[in-house]
DRENTORKOL-3810 file (N, C-alpha, C; in nm, 4 decimals):
REM DRENTORKOL-3810
@n.u->-2.0736; n.v->-3.8964; n.w->-0.5534; ca.u->-1.9574; ca.v->-3.8873; ca.w->-0.4673; c.u->-1.9545; c.v->-3.7498; c.w->-0.4030
@n.u->-1.9334; n.v->-3.7466; n.w->-0.2737; ca.u->-1.9333; ca.v->-3.6228; ca.w->-0.1976; c.u->-1.7930; c.v->-3.5620; c.w->-0.1962
@n.u->-1.7847; n.v->-3.4324; n.w->-0.2269; ca.u->-1.6550; ca.v->-3.3642; ca.w->-0.2266; c.u->-1.6156; c.v->-3.3266; c.w->-0.0853
@n.u->-1.4872; n.v->-3.3263; n.w->-0.0612; ca.u->-1.4328; ca.v->-3.2849; ca.w->0.0669; c.u->-1.4561; c.v->-3.1347; c.w->0.0839
@n.u->-1.5162; n.v->-3.0946; n.w->0.1939; ca.u->-1.5491; ca.v->-2.9535; ca.w->0.2174; c.u->-1.4249; c.v->-2.8648; c.w->0.2195
@n.u->-1.3142; n.v->-2.9169; n.w->0.2647; ca.u->-1.1909; ca.v->-2.8374; ca.w->0.2711; c.u->-1.1412; c.v->-2.7998; c.w->0.1317
@n.u->-1.1685; n.v->-2.8839; n.w->0.0330; ca.u->-1.1224; ca.v->-2.8564; ca.w->-0.1025; c.u->-1.2170; c.v->-2.7656; c.w->-0.1805
@n.u->-1.3422; n.v->-2.7619; n.w->-0.1415; ca.u->-1.4404; ca.v->-2.6816; ca.w->-0.2148; c.u->-1.4661; c.v->-2.5466; c.w->-0.1493
@n.u->-1.4217; n.v->-2.5301; n.w->-0.0277; ca.u->-1.4455; ca.v->-2.4062; ca.w->0.0452; c.u->-1.3628; c.v->-2.2931; c.w->-0.0161
@n.u->-1.4292; n.v->-2.1822; n.w->-0.0496; ca.u->-1.3593; ca.v->-2.0676; ca.w->-0.1055; c.u->-1.2863; c.v->-1.9943; c.w->0.0059
@n.u->-1.1700; n.v->-1.9425; n.w->-0.0280; ca.u->-1.0940; ca.v->-1.8654; ca.w->0.0680; c.u->-1.1616; c.v->-1.7296; c.w->0.0850
@n.u->-1.1898; n.v->-1.6934; n.w->0.2059; ca.u->-1.2576; ca.v->-1.5684; ca.w->0.2354; c.u->-1.1582; c.v->-1.4527; c.w->0.2318
@n.u->-1.1962; n.v->-1.3454; n.w->0.1636; ca.u->-1.1115; ca.v->-1.2268; ca.w->0.1573; c.u->-1.1104; c.v->-1.1569; c.w->0.2922
@n.u->-0.9979; n.v->-1.0982; n.w->0.3253; ca.u->-0.9869; ca.v->-1.0236; ca.w->0.4489; c.u->-1.0691; c.v->-0.8962; c.w->0.4378
@n.u->-1.1315; n.v->-0.8574; n.w->0.5470; ca.u->-1.2094; ca.v->-0.7343; ca.w->0.5471; c.u->-1.1208; c.v->-0.6123; c.w->0.5722
@n.u->-0.9928; n.v->-0.6357; n.w->0.6016; ca.u->-0.8994; ca.v->-0.5259; ca.w->0.6266; c.u->-0.8183; c.v->-0.5010; c.w->0.5001
@n.u->-0.8246; n.v->-0.3792; n.w->0.4483; ca.u->-0.7546; ca.v->-0.3461; ca.w->0.3243; c.u->-0.6051; c.v->-0.3293; c.w->0.3489
@n.u->-0.5242; n.v->-0.3402; n.w->0.2425; ca.u->-0.3811; ca.v->-0.3120; ca.w->0.2577; c.u->-0.3557; c.v->-0.1710; c.w->0.3125
@n.u->-0.4367; n.v->-0.0748; n.w->0.2719; ca.u->-0.4197; ca.v->0.0627; ca.w->0.3225; c.u->-0.4391; c.v->0.0670; c.w->0.4729
@n.u->-0.5415; n.v->0.0002; n.w->0.5233; ca.u->-0.5666; ca.v->-0.0014; ca.w->0.6672; c.u->-0.4551; c.v->-0.0742; c.w->0.7419
@n.u->-0.4007; n.v->-0.1810; n.w->0.6835; ca.u->-0.2885; ca.v->-0.2515; ca.w->0.7455; c.u->-0.1663; c.v->-0.1605; c.w->0.7551
@n.u->-0.1386; n.v->-0.0862; n.w->0.6457; ca.u->-0.0237; ca.v->0.0051; ca.w->0.6471; c.u->-0.0438; c.v->0.1179; c.w->0.7475
@n.u->-0.1643; n.v->0.1733; n.w->0.7535; ca.u->-0.1926; ca.v->0.2786; ca.w->0.8523; c.u->-0.1641; c.v->0.2289; c.w->0.9938
@n.u->-0.2107; n.v->0.1093; n.w->1.0258; ca.u->-0.1873; ca.v->0.0531; ca.w->1.1583; c.u->-0.0396; c.v->0.0348; c.w->1.1885
@n.u->0.0333; n.v->-0.0197; n.w->1.0919; ca.u->0.1761; ca.v->-0.0428; ca.w->1.1107; c.u->0.2515; c.v->0.0894; c.w->1.1290
@n.u->0.2206; n.v->0.1883; n.w->1.0444; ca.u->0.2881; ca.v->0.3179; ca.w->1.0526; c.u->0.2576; c.v->0.3886; c.w->1.1845
@n.u->0.1333; n.v->0.3822; n.w->1.2276; ca.u->0.0966; ca.v->0.4459; ca.w->1.3555; c.u->0.1667; c.v->0.3781; c.w->1.4729
@n.u->0.1823; n.v->0.2457; n.w->1.4670; ca.u->0.2581; ca.v->0.1742; ca.w->1.5706; c.u->0.4032; c.v->0.2210; c.w->1.5738
@n.u->0.4556; n.v->0.2624; n.w->1.4570; ca.u->0.5932; ca.v->0.3115; ca.w->1.4481; c.u->0.6050; c.v->0.4597; c.w->1.4843
@n.u->0.4938; n.v->0.5221; n.w->1.5213; ca.u->0.4967; ca.v->0.6603; ca.w->1.5682; c.u->0.4684; c.v->0.7664; c.w->1.4634
@n.u->0.4252; n.v->0.7265; n.w->1.3441; ca.u->0.3943; ca.v->0.8234; ca.w->1.2388; c.u->0.2526; c.v->0.8789; c.w->1.2568
@n.u->0.2349; n.v->1.0050; n.w->1.2196; ca.u->0.1024; ca.v->1.0633; ca.w->1.2009; c.u->0.0702; c.v->1.0414; c.w->1.0533
@n.u->-0.0463; n.v->0.9843; n.w->1.0236; ca.u->-0.0770; ca.v->0.9397; ca.w->0.8872; c.u->-0.2122; c.v->0.9915; c.w->0.8399
@n.u->-0.2204; n.v->1.0111; n.w->0.7092; ca.u->-0.3464; ca.v->1.0427; ca.w->0.6436; c.u->-0.3533; c.v->0.9701; c.w->0.5096
@n.u->-0.4732; n.v->0.9253; n.w->0.4742; ca.u->-0.4946; ca.v->0.8674; ca.w->0.3423; c.u->-0.5041; c.v->0.9821; c.w->0.2426
@n.u->-0.4242; n.v->0.9764; n.w->0.1361; ca.u->-0.4222; ca.v->1.0826; ca.w->0.0347; c.u->-0.4687; c.v->1.0329; c.w->-0.1020
@n.u->-0.5128; n.v->0.9097; n.w->-0.1073; ca.u->-0.5743; ca.v->0.8538; ca.w->-0.2274; c.u->-0.7217; c.v->0.8929; c.w->-0.2238
@n.u->-0.7748; n.v->0.9335; n.w->-0.3384; ca.u->-0.9147; ca.v->0.9766; ca.w->-0.3446; c.u->-0.9898; c.v->0.9061; c.w->-0.4565
@n.u->-1.1199; n.v->0.8878; n.w->-0.4353; ca.u->-1.2074; ca.v->0.8320; ca.w->-0.5373; c.u->-1.2554; c.v->0.9462; c.w->-0.6254
@n.u->-1.2385; n.v->0.9321; n.w->-0.7564; ca.u->-1.2886; ca.v->1.0285; ca.w->-0.8532; c.u->-1.4169; c.v->0.9696; c.w->-0.9122
@n.u->-1.5338; n.v->1.0198; n.w->-0.8682; ca.u->-1.6593; ca.v->0.9597; ca.w->-0.9134; c.u->-1.6882; c.v->0.9819; c.w->-1.0614
@n.u->-1.6340; n.v->1.0882; n.w->-1.1197; ca.u->-1.6594; ca.v->1.1148; ca.w->-1.2610; c.u->-1.5811; c.v->1.0192; c.w->-1.3503
@n.u->-1.4545; n.v->0.9961; n.w->-1.3157; ca.u->-1.3716; ca.v->0.9040; ca.w->-1.3938; c.u->-1.3885; c.v->0.7600; c.w->-1.3454
@n.u->-1.4501; n.v->0.7430; n.w->-1.2273; ca.u->-1.4702; ca.v->0.6119; ca.w->-1.1653; c.u->-1.3371; c.v->0.5378; c.w->-1.1437
@n.u->-1.2387; n.v->0.6121; n.w->-1.0908; ca.u->-1.1074; ca.v->0.5552; ca.w->-1.0586; c.u->-1.0572; c.v->0.6139; c.w->-0.9266
@n.u->-0.9656; n.v->0.5419; n.w->-0.8646; ca.u->-0.8955; ca.v->0.5947; ca.w->-0.7471; c.u->-0.7739; c.v->0.6720; c.w->-0.7970
@n.u->-0.7494; n.v->0.7874; n.w->-0.7368; ca.u->-0.6360; ca.v->0.8698; ca.w->-0.7773; c.u->-0.5427; c.v->0.8887; c.w->-0.6583
@n.u->-0.4164; n.v->0.8500; n.w->-0.6786; ca.u->-0.3146; ca.v->0.8604; ca.w->-0.5750; c.u->-0.2546; c.v->1.0005; c.w->-0.5743
@n.u->-0.2013; n.v->1.0419; n.w->-0.4600; ca.u->-0.1307; ca.v->1.1686; ca.w->-0.4514; c.u->-0.0095; c.v->1.1638; c.w->-0.5445
@n.u->0.0027; n.v->1.2612; n.w->-0.6317; ca.u->0.1090; ca.v->1.2686; ca.w->-0.7326; c.u->0.1116; c.v->1.1452; c.w->-0.8233
@n.u->0.0026; n.v->1.0706; n.w->-0.8247; ca.u->-0.0067; ca.v->0.9515; ca.w->-0.9082; c.u->0.0637; c.v->0.8295; c.w->-0.8517
@n.u->0.1187; n.v->0.8408; n.w->-0.7285; ca.u->0.1957; ca.v->0.7275; ca.w->-0.6747; c.u->0.1725; c.v->0.6961; c.w->-0.5276
@n.u->0.0996; n.v->0.7785; n.w->-0.4522; ca.u->0.0923; ca.v->0.7568; ca.w->-0.3082; c.u->-0.0473; c.v->0.7426; c.w->-0.2528
@n.u->-0.0646; n.v->0.6488; n.w->-0.1602; ca.u->-0.1917; ca.v->0.6266; ca.w->-0.0915; c.u->-0.1945; c.v->0.6909; c.w->0.0466
@n.u->-0.0793; n.v->0.6956; n.w->0.1121; ca.u->-0.0709; ca.v->0.7435; ca.w->0.2503; c.u->0.0443; c.v->0.8429; c.w->0.2614
@n.u->0.0198; n.v->0.9527; n.w->0.3321; ca.u->0.1261; ca.v->1.0464; ca.w->0.3663; c.u->0.1481; c.v->1.0333; c.w->0.5163
@n.u->0.2718; n.v->1.0079; n.w->0.5565; ca.u->0.3049; ca.v->0.9863; ca.w->0.6971; c.u->0.4199; c.v->1.0787; c.w->0.7362
@n.u->0.4092; n.v->1.1366; n.w->0.8562; ca.u->0.5162; ca.v->1.2242; ca.w->0.9049; c.u->0.5558; c.v->1.1843; c.w->1.0464
@n.u->0.6844; n.v->1.2020; n.w->1.0754; ca.u->0.7381; ca.v->1.1763; ca.w->1.2091; c.u->0.8684; c.v->1.2534; c.w->1.2202
@n.u->0.8814; n.v->1.3329; n.w->1.3253; ca.u->1.0004; ca.v->1.4147; ca.w->1.3454; c.u->1.0240; c.v->1.4998; c.w->1.2197
@n.u->1.1377; n.v->1.4854; n.w->1.1549; ca.u->1.1685; ca.v->1.5636; ca.w->1.0342; c.u->1.1566; c.v->1.4785; c.w->0.9080
@n.u->1.0775; n.v->1.3739; n.w->0.9147; ca.u->1.0656; ca.v->1.2795; ca.w->0.8034; c.u->0.9259; c.v->1.2833; c.w->0.7424
@n.u->0.9219; n.v->1.2825; n.w->0.6097; ca.u->0.7954; ca.v->1.2713; ca.w->0.5364; c.u->0.8034; c.v->1.1465; c.w->0.4505
@n.u->0.6999; n.v->1.0643; n.w->0.4611; ca.u->0.6967; ca.v->0.9350; ca.w->0.3943; c.u->0.5720; c.v->0.9273; c.w->0.3073
@n.u->0.5893; n.v->0.8940; n.w->0.1787; ca.u->0.4776; ca.v->0.8712; ca.w->0.0880; c.u->0.4712; c.v->0.7213; c.w->0.0614
@n.u->0.3583; n.v->0.6600; n.w->0.0938; ca.u->0.3456; ca.v->0.5144; ca.w->0.0881; c.u->0.2417; c.v->0.4732; c.w->-0.0163
@n.u->0.2804; n.v->0.3811; n.w->-0.1033; ca.u->0.1880; ca.v->0.3117; ca.w->-0.1932; c.u->0.1656; c.v->0.1760; c.w->-0.1282
@n.u->0.0421; n.v->0.1374; n.w->-0.1092; ca.u->0.0137; ca.v->0.0115; ca.w->-0.0425; c.u->-0.0683; c.v->-0.0785; c.w->-0.1349
@n.u->-0.0363; n.v->-0.2078; n.w->-0.1320; ca.u->-0.0971; ca.v->-0.3014; ca.w->-0.2260; c.u->-0.0857; c.v->-0.4428; c.w->-0.1708
@n.u->-0.1358; n.v->-0.5384; n.w->-0.2463; ca.u->-0.1168; ca.v->-0.6789; ca.w->-0.2119; c.u->0.0233; c.v->-0.7216; c.w->-0.2554
@n.u->0.0712; n.v->-0.8270; n.w->-0.1979; ca.u->0.2044; ca.v->-0.8781; ca.w->-0.2317; c.u->0.2135; c.v->-0.9109; c.w->-0.3806
@n.u->0.1057; n.v->-0.9634; n.w->-0.4368; ca.u->0.1077; ca.v->-1.0030; ca.w->-0.5783; c.u->0.1178; c.v->-0.8838; c.w->-0.6734
@n.u->0.0796; n.v->-0.7647; n.w->-0.6282; ca.u->0.0873; ca.v->-0.6449; ca.w->-0.7125; c.u->0.2072; c.v->-0.5563; c.w->-0.6814
@n.u->0.2939; n.v->-0.5988; n.w->-0.5920; ca.u->0.4073; ca.v->-0.5169; ca.w->-0.5493; c.u->0.4953; c.v->-0.4748; c.w->-0.6664
@n.u->0.5352; n.v->-0.5689; n.w->-0.7509; ca.u->0.6251; ca.v->-0.5364; ca.w->-0.8623; c.u->0.5624; c.v->-0.4387; c.w->-0.9607
@n.u->0.4327; n.v->-0.4516; n.w->-0.9854; ca.u->0.3640; ca.v->-0.3589; ca.w->-1.0761; c.u->0.3642; c.v->-0.2176; c.w->-1.0188
@n.u->0.3435; n.v->-0.2043; n.w->-0.8874; ca.u->0.3442; ca.v->-0.0715; ca.w->-0.8246; c.u->0.4844; c.v->-0.0107; c.w->-0.8263
@n.u->0.5859; n.v->-0.0922; n.w->-0.8011; ca.u->0.7242; ca.v->-0.0437; ca.w->-0.8060; c.u->0.7555; c.v->0.0077; c.w->-0.9461
@n.u->0.7135; n.v->-0.0659; n.w->-1.0481; ca.u->0.7367; ca.v->-0.0250; ca.w->-1.1866; c.u->0.6650; c.v->0.1066; c.w->-1.2166
@n.u->0.5378; n.v->0.1175; n.w->-1.1735; ca.u->0.4597; ca.v->0.2391; ca.w->-1.1971; c.u->0.5277; c.v->0.3612; c.w->-1.1341
@n.u->0.5739; n.v->0.3459; n.w->-1.0112; ca.u->0.6376; ca.v->0.4578; ca.w->-0.9412; c.u->0.7711; c.v->0.4921; c.w->-1.0054
@n.u->0.8499; n.v->0.3914; n.w->-1.0418; ca.u->0.9814; ca.v->0.4179; ca.w->-1.1013; c.u->0.9695; c.v->0.4907; c.w->-1.2345
@n.u->0.8554; n.v->0.4754; n.w->-1.3028; ca.u->0.8330; ca.v->0.5423; ca.w->-1.4307; c.u->0.7643; c.v->0.6786; c.w->-1.4165
@n.u->0.7285; n.v->0.7153; n.w->-1.2938; ca.u->0.6571; ca.v->0.8404; ca.w->-1.2708; c.u->0.7486; c.v->0.9617; c.w->-1.2905
@n.u->0.6977; n.v->1.0615; n.w->-1.3599; ca.u->0.7719; ca.v->1.1871; ca.w->-1.3778; c.u->0.7848; c.v->1.2637; c.w->-1.2468
@n.u->0.6985; n.v->1.2351; n.w->-1.1498; ca.u->0.7005; ca.v->1.3059; ca.w->-1.0212; c.u->0.8033; c.v->1.2500; c.w->-0.9231
@n.u->0.8496; n.v->1.1274; n.w->-0.9437; ca.u->0.9394; ca.v->1.0648; ca.w->-0.8470; c.u->1.0642; c.v->1.1480; c.w->-0.8188
@n.u->1.1371; n.v->1.1987; n.w->-0.9192; ca.u->1.2563; ca.v->1.2779; ca.w->-0.8880; c.u->1.2250; c.v->1.4035; c.w->-0.8054
@n.u->1.1141; n.v->1.4687; n.w->-0.8335; ca.u->1.0755; ca.v->1.5894; ca.w->-0.7597; c.u->1.0446; c.v->1.5557; c.w->-0.6142
@n.u->0.9737; n.v->1.4445; n.w->-0.5931; ca.u->0.9400; ca.v->1.4017; ca.w->-0.4574; c.u->1.0667; c.v->1.3664; c.w->-0.3797
@n.u->1.1580; n.v->1.2939; n.w->-0.4432; ca.u->1.2828; ca.v->1.2567; ca.w->-0.3761; c.u->1.3709; c.v->1.3780; c.w->-0.3514
@n.u->1.3719; n.v->1.4759; n.w->-0.4432; ca.u->1.4476; ca.v->1.6000; ca.w->-0.4235; c.u->1.3961; c.v->1.6786; c.w->-0.3035
@n.u->1.2676; n.v->1.6638; n.w->-0.2736; ca.u->1.2077; ca.v->1.7300; ca.w->-0.1580; c.u->1.2404; c.v->1.6567; c.w->-0.0274
@n.u->1.3222; n.v->1.5528; n.w->-0.0374; ca.u->1.3679; ca.v->1.4727; ca.w->0.0774; c.u->1.2566; c.v->1.3876; c.w->0.1386
@n.u->1.1548; n.v->1.3549; n.w->0.0584; ca.u->1.0539; ca.v->1.2598; ca.w->0.1029; c.u->1.1048; c.v->1.1197; c.w->0.0751
@n.u->1.0698; n.v->1.0260; n.w->0.1617; ca.u->1.0941; ca.v->0.8847; ca.w->0.1339; c.u->0.9717; c.v->0.8300; c.w->0.0631
@n.u->0.9921; n.v->0.7461; n.w->-0.0376; ca.u->0.8828; ca.v->0.6817; ca.w->-0.1101; c.u->0.8964; c.v->0.5315; c.w->-0.0883
@n.u->0.7900; n.v->0.4717; n.w->-0.0360; ca.u->0.7926; ca.v->0.3309; ca.w->0.0032; c.u->0.6687; c.v->0.2602; c.w->-0.0513
@n.u->0.6865; n.v->0.1345; n.w->-0.0919; ca.u->0.5745; ca.v->0.0502; ca.w->-0.1324; c.u->0.5605; c.v->-0.0612; c.w->-0.0300
@n.u->0.4390; n.v->-0.0784; n.w->0.0222; ca.u->0.4080; ca.v->-0.1884; ca.w->0.1132; c.u->0.3295; c.v->-0.2935; c.w->0.0361
@n.u->0.3808; n.v->-0.4161; n.w->0.0330; ca.u->0.3104; ca.v->-0.5282; ca.w->-0.0305; c.u->0.2677; c.v->-0.6273; c.w->0.0757
@n.u->0.1371; n.v->-0.6393; n.w->0.0987; ca.u->0.0837; ca.v->-0.7234; ca.w->0.2054; c.u->0.0475; c.v->-0.8623; c.w->0.1554
@n.u->0.0867; n.v->-0.9631; n.w->0.2338; ca.u->0.0541; ca.v->-1.1008; ca.w->0.2021; c.u->0.0185; c.v->-1.1774; c.w->0.3283
@n.u->-0.0715; n.v->-1.2735; n.w->0.3137; ca.u->-0.1147; ca.v->-1.3524; ca.w->0.4282; c.u->-0.0277; c.v->-1.4763; c.w->0.4431
@n.u->0.0211; n.v->-1.4958; n.w->0.5630; ca.u->0.0973; ca.v->-1.6151; ca.w->0.5984; c.u->0.0103; c.v->-1.7017; c.w->0.6888
@n.u->0.0551; n.v->-1.8234; n.w->0.7168; ca.u->-0.0223; ca.v->-1.9105; ca.w->0.8051; c.u->-0.0405; c.v->-1.8481; c.w->0.9431
@n.u->0.0619; n.v->-1.7760; n.w->0.9893; ca.u->0.0566; ca.v->-1.7188; ca.w->1.1242; c.u->0.0133; c.v->-1.5724; c.w->1.1262
@n.u->-0.0352; n.v->-1.5181; n.w->1.0162; ca.u->-0.0827; ca.v->-1.3795; ca.w->1.0138; c.u->-0.0421; c.v->-1.3088; c.w->0.8849
@n.u->-0.0355; n.v->-1.1789; n.w->0.8911; ca.u->-0.0050; ca.v->-1.0965; ca.w->0.7746; c.u->0.1377; c.v->-1.0455; c.w->0.7822
@n.u->0.1989; n.v->-1.0308; n.w->0.6645; ca.u->0.3376; ca.v->-0.9843; ca.w->0.6541; c.u->0.3454; c.v->-0.8749; c.w->0.5474
@n.u->0.4315; n.v->-0.7784; n.w->0.5719; ca.u->0.4486; ca.v->-0.6678; ca.w->0.4778; c.u->0.5892; c.v->-0.6719; c.w->0.4190
@n.u->0.5966; n.v->-0.6846; n.w->0.2870; ca.u->0.7235; ca.v->-0.6726; ca.w->0.2154; c.u->0.7347; c.v->-0.5274; c.w->0.1733
@n.u->0.8518; n.v->-0.4672; n.w->0.1951; ca.u->0.8697; ca.v->-0.3237; ca.w->0.1701; c.u->0.9747; c.v->-0.2999; c.w->0.0646
@n.u->0.9453; n.v->-0.2061; n.w->-0.0246; ca.u->1.0420; ca.v->-0.1607; ca.w->-0.1253; c.u->1.0528; c.v->-0.0099; c.w->-0.1100
@n.u->1.1770; n.v->0.0396; n.w->-0.1029; ca.u->1.1989; ca.v->0.1847; ca.w->-0.0881; c.u->1.2796; c.v->0.2398; c.w->-0.2030
@n.u->1.2379; n.v->0.3570; n.w->-0.2496; ca.u->1.3104; ca.v->0.4269; ca.w->-0.3577; c.u->1.4174; c.v->0.5150; c.w->-0.2997
END
């Protein structure tokens, strides 16, 4: 019996990372952005700025620290940031801390946002 190709076809992963999606969205909103997450080859892990941020974005008098992830990992990232010892210091410095959770819809990609 031959299987239906639509049921056996694996879903192809997007070649655009959540970080790249967030960079594009932020730049469209007028922010100047830089990736501040770095690869540590000795520990073989990615390290976020202050342990919580992937992107630093600035516009006018605003500084934004963004953690970007898939929609399915959004709650885990929110929990990680809320437990960070650095969060109060970052917020005291008047930075906004935001998590972008990207998910694919039938008509394209959507970003769910959580702000501290």
